Structures are given as C-alpha cells and as structure tokens.
C-alpha positions as CSV (number, residue, x, y, z in Angstrom):
1,M,29.5,35.3,-5.4
2,N,30.2,32.8,-2.9
3,A,32.6,29.8,-3.9
4,V,29.3,27.3,-2.7
5,T,27.1,27.8,-4.9
6,R,23.4,27.6,-3.3
7,L,21.1,25.0,-4.7
8,T,18.2,27.6,-5.5
9,D,20.9,29.5,-7.6
10,R,21.9,27.0,-9.9
11,P,20.3,26.3,-13.2
12,R,16.8,24.5,-12.9
13,T,16.7,20.6,-14.5
14,Y,15.1,17.8,-13.6
15,P,17.6,16.1,-11.4
16,L,18.4,19.4,-9.8
17,I,15.4,20.0,-8.7
18,L,14.6,16.2,-7.7
19,V,17.4,16.7,-5.0
20,R,16.8,19.8,-3.5
21,S,12.8,18.3,-3.0
22,I,14.7,16.4,-0.6
23,W,17.5,18.5,0.5
24,E,15.6,21.9,1.1
25,P,11.9,20.1,1.2
26,T,8.8,21.9,2.0
27,T,5.3,20.3,3.0
28,A,4.4,20.1,-0.3
29,T,7.4,17.4,-1.3
30,M,7.0,16.0,1.7
31,R,3.6,15.0,0.6
32,R,4.7,14.0,-3.0
33,W,7.3,12.1,-1.5
34,A,5.3,10.3,0.4
35,V,3.1,9.7,-2.8
36,A,5.5,8.4,-4.5
37,A,6.6,5.4,-2.2
38,I,2.2,4.8,-1.6
39,V,2.7,4.7,-5.7
40,A,6.1,2.2,-6.2
41,N,4.2,0.5,-3.2
42,I,1.3,-0.1,-5.3
43,V,3.2,-1.1,-8.2
44,I,5.7,-3.7,-6.7
45,T,3.2,-5.5,-5.3
46,V,1.0,-5.8,-8.8
47,T,4.1,-7.1,-10.2
48,G,4.3,-9.5,-7.6
49,A,0.6,-10.6,-8.3
50,I,1.8,-10.5,-11.9
51,V,5.4,-12.7,-10.9
52,R,2.7,-15.6,-9.2
53,V,-0.2,-15.3,-12.2
54,S,2.6,-16.2,-14.6
55,K,4.2,-19.4,-12.8
56,S,7.4,-17.2,-12.7
57,G,7.5,-17.1,-8.7
58,L,11.0,-19.4,-9.0
59,G,12.1,-17.6,-12.0
60,C,15.1,-17.1,-9.7
61,P,15.4,-20.1,-8.6
62,T,17.1,-18.6,-5.3
63,W,18.0,-15.8,-3.0
64,P,19.7,-12.7,-2.5
65,R,21.2,-14.5,-6.1
66,C,18.8,-15.0,-8.9
67,T,20.6,-18.3,-9.4
68,P,23.3,-20.1,-7.3
69,D,26.1,-18.7,-9.2
70,S,25.1,-15.1,-10.1
71,F,23.3,-12.4,-8.9
72,V,21.8,-11.2,-12.3
73,P,19.8,-13.7,-14.7
74,A,21.6,-16.7,-16.2
75,A,20.6,-19.3,-18.6
76,H,18.9,-22.3,-16.7
77,P,18.0,-25.7,-18.0
78,E,14.8,-26.3,-16.0
79,I,13.7,-22.1,-16.3
80,S,12.2,-20.2,-19.2
81,P,13.9,-17.0,-19.6
82,L,10.5,-15.5,-19.8
83,N,9.8,-16.3,-16.5
84,T,13.3,-15.6,-15.4
85,A,13.2,-12.0,-17.1
86,I,9.8,-11.4,-15.1
87,E,10.8,-12.1,-11.0
88,F,14.3,-10.7,-11.7
89,G,12.0,-7.3,-13.2
90,N,10.0,-7.9,-9.8
91,R,12.8,-7.9,-7.2
92,M,14.5,-5.0,-9.0
93,L,11.6,-2.6,-8.1
94,S,12.5,-3.5,-4.6
95,F,15.3,-0.7,-5.5
96,V,12.6,1.7,-6.7
97,V,10.5,1.1,-3.2
98,L,13.6,1.6,-1.4
99,A,14.9,4.7,-3.2
100,A,11.2,6.3,-2.1
101,A,11.4,5.5,1.6
102,L,14.7,6.8,1.6
103,A,13.7,10.2,-0.2
104,C,10.5,10.0,2.5
105,L,12.9,9.5,5.5
106,I,15.7,12.3,4.3
107,T,13.1,14.9,3.5
108,A,11.6,14.4,6.6
109,W,14.7,14.7,8.6
110,R,15.7,17.9,6.6
111,L,12.2,19.6,7.1
112,R,12.5,22.2,9.0
113,P,10.9,22.5,11.5
114,R,12.1,19.0,12.4
115,R,9.0,17.0,12.8
116,T,9.6,14.2,15.1
117,A,6.7,12.1,13.7
118,L,7.5,12.3,9.9
119,V,10.9,11.1,11.4
120,R,9.4,8.5,12.7
121,L,7.1,7.5,10.0
122,G,10.4,7.5,7.3
123,W,12.0,5.0,9.3
124,L,9.2,2.8,9.8
125,Q,8.8,2.9,6.2
126,L,12.5,1.8,6.1
127,A,12.3,-0.6,8.2
128,G,9.4,-2.2,6.2
129,V,10.9,-2.1,2.8
130,A,13.8,-3.7,4.6
131,L,11.7,-6.5,6.2
132,Q,10.2,-6.7,2.9
133,G,13.3,-8.0,1.2
134,L,14.1,-9.7,3.6
135,W,10.7,-11.8,3.7
136,G,10.8,-12.2,-0.3
137,G,14.0,-14.8,0.7
138,V,11.7,-16.2,3.0
139,V,9.0,-16.8,0.5
140,V,11.6,-18.2,-2.6
141,R,12.9,-20.2,0.1
142,S,10.3,-21.9,1.1
143,A,9.8,-22.3,-2.6
144,L,6.2,-20.5,-2.4
145,N,4.2,-21.9,0.7
146,P,1.4,-19.9,0.8
147,I,1.4,-19.1,4.8
148,T,4.5,-16.9,3.5
149,V,3.3,-15.8,0.1
150,S,0.3,-13.9,1.9
151,M,2.7,-12.6,4.4
152,H,4.5,-11.1,2.1
153,F,1.6,-9.3,0.6
154,L,0.1,-8.1,4.0
155,I,3.7,-6.4,4.2
156,S,2.9,-4.5,1.7
157,I,-0.5,-3.7,2.9
158,G,1.5,-2.4,6.2
159,L,4.0,-0.3,4.3
160,I,1.1,1.4,2.1
161,A,-0.8,1.9,5.5
162,A,3.0,3.6,6.9
163,C,3.3,5.6,3.9
164,F,-0.6,6.6,3.9
165,A,-0.2,7.7,7.5
166,L,2.9,10.2,6.6
167,Y,1.4,11.6,3.6
168,V,-1.8,12.7,6.0
169,R,0.7,13.7,9.0
170,A,2.8,15.9,6.5
171,G,-0.1,17.9,6.4
172,E,-1.7,18.6,9.5
173,A,-0.3,20.2,12.9
174,D,1.5,18.2,15.2
175,G,-1.1,18.7,17.9
176,P,-3.1,15.8,19.2
177,P,-6.1,14.4,17.1
178,V,-9.7,15.6,17.3
179,R,-12.8,14.1,16.5
180,I,-14.7,15.9,13.5
181,V,-17.6,13.2,13.4
182,H,-19.3,12.0,16.2
183,R,-17.2,9.5,18.4
184,D,-20.0,6.3,17.4
185,I,-19.2,7.1,14.2
186,R,-15.6,7.8,14.5
187,R,-15.9,4.1,15.9
188,L,-18.1,3.5,13.1
189,A,-15.1,3.6,10.8
190,Y,-12.5,2.0,13.4
191,G,-14.6,-0.9,12.5
192,L,-14.8,-0.6,9.0
193,T,-11.1,-0.4,9.0
194,A,-10.8,-4.0,11.2
195,A,-14.0,-5.6,8.4
196,V,-11.3,-4.5,5.6
197,V,-8.3,-6.1,7.1
198,V,-10.4,-9.3,7.5
199,L,-11.6,-9.5,4.1
200,L,-8.2,-8.9,2.6
201,I,-6.7,-11.2,4.9
202,A,-9.7,-14.1,3.4
203,G,-8.4,-12.7,0.2
204,V,-5.3,-14.1,0.6
205,V,-6.5,-16.9,2.1
206,V,-8.4,-17.6,-1.3
207,T,-5.6,-16.3,-3.7
208,G,-3.4,-19.2,-1.5
209,T,-6.1,-22.2,-2.0
210,G,-7.1,-20.8,-5.9
211,P,-4.5,-22.0,-8.9
212,H,-2.2,-19.2,-9.3
213,S,0.7,-20.2,-7.2
214,G,3.5,-19.0,-8.8
215,D,5.1,-21.8,-9.9
216,K,3.5,-25.7,-11.2
217,A,5.6,-27.3,-8.2
218,A,4.5,-24.9,-5.5
219,S,2.3,-26.0,-2.8
220,R,-1.4,-24.7,-1.6
221,F,-3.9,-24.4,1.1
222,D,-5.3,-27.3,1.9
223,L,-9.0,-26.0,1.7
224,D,-12.4,-26.4,-0.4
225,I,-12.0,-23.1,-3.0
226,E,-15.3,-23.2,-2.9
227,M,-16.3,-22.4,0.6
228,V,-13.3,-20.0,1.3
229,A,-14.2,-17.7,-1.9
230,R,-17.6,-17.7,-0.2
231,L,-16.1,-16.9,2.9
232,H,-14.7,-14.2,1.1
233,A,-17.4,-12.7,-0.4
234,D,-19.6,-13.1,2.8
235,V,-16.9,-10.7,4.5
236,V,-17.3,-8.7,1.3
237,W,-21.0,-8.1,2.0
238,I,-20.1,-6.6,5.7
239,V,-17.7,-4.6,3.9
240,L,-20.5,-3.2,2.0
241,G,-23.1,-3.1,4.5
242,L,-20.5,-1.1,7.2
243,T,-19.6,1.4,4.9
244,F,-23.4,2.3,3.5
245,A,-23.9,2.3,7.5
246,L,-20.8,4.9,7.2
247,L,-21.9,6.6,4.1
248,I,-25.4,7.5,5.7
249,A,-24.3,8.0,8.9
250,L,-22.2,11.0,7.9
251,R,-25.0,12.4,5.8
252,V,-27.6,12.6,9.0
253,S,-25.0,13.9,11.3
254,E,-24.0,17.0,8.5
255,A,-20.4,15.5,9.0
256,P,-17.9,18.0,7.3
257,A,-18.1,18.0,3.7
258,R,-14.4,15.7,3.3
259,A,-15.5,13.0,5.6
260,R,-18.6,12.6,3.6
261,R,-16.8,12.2,0.4
262,A,-13.9,10.3,1.5
263,A,-16.9,7.5,2.5
264,L,-18.3,7.8,-1.5
265,I,-14.9,7.0,-3.0
266,L,-14.6,3.9,-0.5
267,L,-17.9,3.0,-1.4
268,G,-16.8,3.5,-5.2
269,V,-13.9,1.2,-5.0
270,E,-15.3,-1.4,-2.9
271,L,-18.4,-1.7,-5.9
272,A,-15.6,-1.8,-8.7
273,Q,-13.6,-4.4,-6.9
274,G,-16.6,-6.5,-6.3
275,V,-17.6,-6.6,-9.8
276,I,-14.1,-7.2,-10.1
277,G,-14.0,-10.5,-8.0
278,Y,-17.6,-11.6,-9.0
279,V,-16.2,-11.6,-13.0
280,Q,-12.7,-13.4,-11.8
281,Y,-14.9,-15.9,-10.2
282,F,-17.6,-17.0,-12.6
283,T,-15.0,-16.9,-15.2
284,A,-12.4,-19.1,-14.0
285,V,-9.9,-16.9,-12.3
286,P,-8.0,-15.4,-15.3
287,A,-4.6,-14.5,-14.5
288,A,-5.4,-10.3,-16.0
289,L,-8.2,-9.9,-13.7
290,V,-6.2,-11.5,-10.7
291,A,-3.6,-9.3,-11.6
292,M,-6.5,-6.6,-11.5
293,H,-8.1,-7.5,-8.4
294,V,-4.8,-7.2,-6.6
295,L,-4.8,-3.9,-7.6
296,G,-8.4,-3.1,-6.9
297,A,-7.4,-4.5,-3.2
298,T,-4.5,-1.7,-2.7
299,L,-7.1,0.8,-4.1
300,V,-9.6,-0.3,-1.7
301,W,-7.3,-0.4,1.6
302,I,-6.4,3.3,0.9
303,A,-9.8,4.5,0.0
304,T,-10.5,2.6,3.5
305,L,-7.7,4.6,5.6
306,A,-8.6,7.9,3.9
307,A,-12.2,7.5,4.7
308,L,-10.4,6.9,8.2
309,H,-8.5,9.6,8.7
310,A,-11.1,12.3,7.3
311,T,-13.3,11.7,10.6
312,S,-10.3,13.2,12.5
313,T,-7.6,16.3,12.0
314,R,-5.0,17.4,14.3
315,G,-5.4,21.3,13.0
316,P,-4.0,22.7,10.1
317,L,-0.4,23.6,9.3
318,P,0.7,27.2,10.8
319,A,1.2,28.4,7.2
320,R,-2.5,27.2,6.0
321,A,-4.5,28.4,9.4
322,E,-7.7,28.2,9.3
323,P,-10.7,27.4,12.1
324,A,-11.2,23.9,12.8
325,L,-14.6,24.1,13.2
326,D,-17.1,21.7,14.7
327,A,-13.8,19.9,16.0
328,V,-14.3,17.9,19.7
329,P,-12.0,16.2,21.8
330,A,-11.2,12.6,20.7
C-alpha cells in the first residue's frame, strides 16, 4: 500500500466526506456548497432582523470587540445580557458565512477541469463576505444609522445573487448564453428583476423609518411612515403586475417548462410575502412578522433570480449532454 493513502481509500466518515467534497469536488458537490452559501446568507440576514426587532443592535456596543475590553460578551451595567447574546450570536454566524464562501472558492479552484467563471464567482463571494463584515463594523460604530443598516441588508442581497449565480453556472457549460424565450420576454424578465431591486430598496426605507431600529437610541429616517409604506405597497403591485405579465407571456409563447415553472413559483412566493406584509402593516408591525418578512424578501429575491436565469442557458455540461431546443442567440 502507498505511504500516502488517497481520500477515497479511507473509511467513509462524515468529516472526511465533507473534506473530500471540497478537495476532490464534482459538479454536484460544487452546487451543494453554493446552496450552503445561499442558506448561510439567508440565515444571517434573518438573524440580523432578529437583532433589530429585539433591540439588540448595540448588544455589543463596539467593533470588532464586543466590549471595549473584550472580544467576547462581558457584563455591562447598561446592556441586557440577552441583547448581548443575540448580537454576539449574529456576529459568530459571520464565520459560518465565511466558511461557506471559502468552501465555494476552494471547491471551484479544485474542480477539474478548472472553470474560470466559477473561480471568479468564488472570489466575488469571498470579497462580498469581507465587505459585509467590515460594513457590520460601520453599522455598529455609526450607532445603527439607518443608512448603514439598509446597506448592510442590501450587501447580503448582492451576496445571495453571487451565490445563486455560482449555483446556476456550476450546472451549465461555459459557452455563451443563449435565450430560450422570445427577446421581449427576456427583456421583461430583466425589467421584473430591476423592479424587485427597487422593491427591496423601498422595503429597507420603510424599515429605516419604522419602529424597529435595533436600539431605543438609534436614529430613524425623517420620513412619514404612512407615505413610505404606501409607496412600498405601490411597488409591490408593480412587481406583481410584471410577474403576471411574464407568466402569461411565457404560457402564450409556449416557452420551456422550466421558465414557466420558475415564474409560477415566483408569483406564489410574492403572494405569500404580500400577505405577510399587509398583515404586519395592519397589526402594528409585530416583531415576529418583521423577521418573517425579511425571510420572505430573501426568498422573493431568490425566486426572481431563478425566473431570470430560466430564460436563458449556456447549454448542458458535457457529461449530461442533451439537445438544446428552441435556443436562439441572446
């Protein structure tokens, strides 16, 4: 037997399987790590909302330390231990997100044949995590200024987009993209995606104006909450209208099933999110529904990205070759 035993010759234990999925990756494991990164970013976004609604935003009053004298929680006469635990727990999740990003990058680097696009997306993800961590420090040091808090959420949205792109690209070939729907439908999908971005921005403005600031002393946007909430609702209806239009256009044009299915899923997620939004508005914005609404926002974003990606393809991977029907140049 060789002095150096290959990973494949060792007993199949879970830690070893985990390491092997990174060091000797396949396309399937690459996609699984991308999903893990998506989930990690969703979780830390939702726990960030929990920090805010529990008024734990300054549970660790400084950064990168938790207190001026310690990197870990310590007794503070003016801060509840529960608030400190919630904020510190959210900070610790940053290392989970970082680990997922590193796993994606190393997996992309080790995948053979090496695919430059995947490696670049891995680096983009890692850079986004670094930016998010540093920006978290800005949020704390600005005493939860609503502009910095809003940007904190939007950076997470960008990270989720990068993770989702990695997931999609890992399952496709590296050829140029071709659309599988009519050009106008593809444009409609882009317009819908842009509208969802506007919707997310409007949502953080509502959040920055509303009652859940993260700390009783934190500042808020000096705006009329009724006005910004109605503006947000107007954008919701625009997004719903565009989604209905996309779904109808896909059905009338007999677009591929995956494109129609993605649009239908998006509509369902939007409707569920809309119900949560209206219920929280008419029930004085309870904390639990705020956290659910943030979760819903991430799911709407992912469903939107799925609907957009479903309108084009780069072709199947060689190992799973199948005819690319109805594909026309993008």
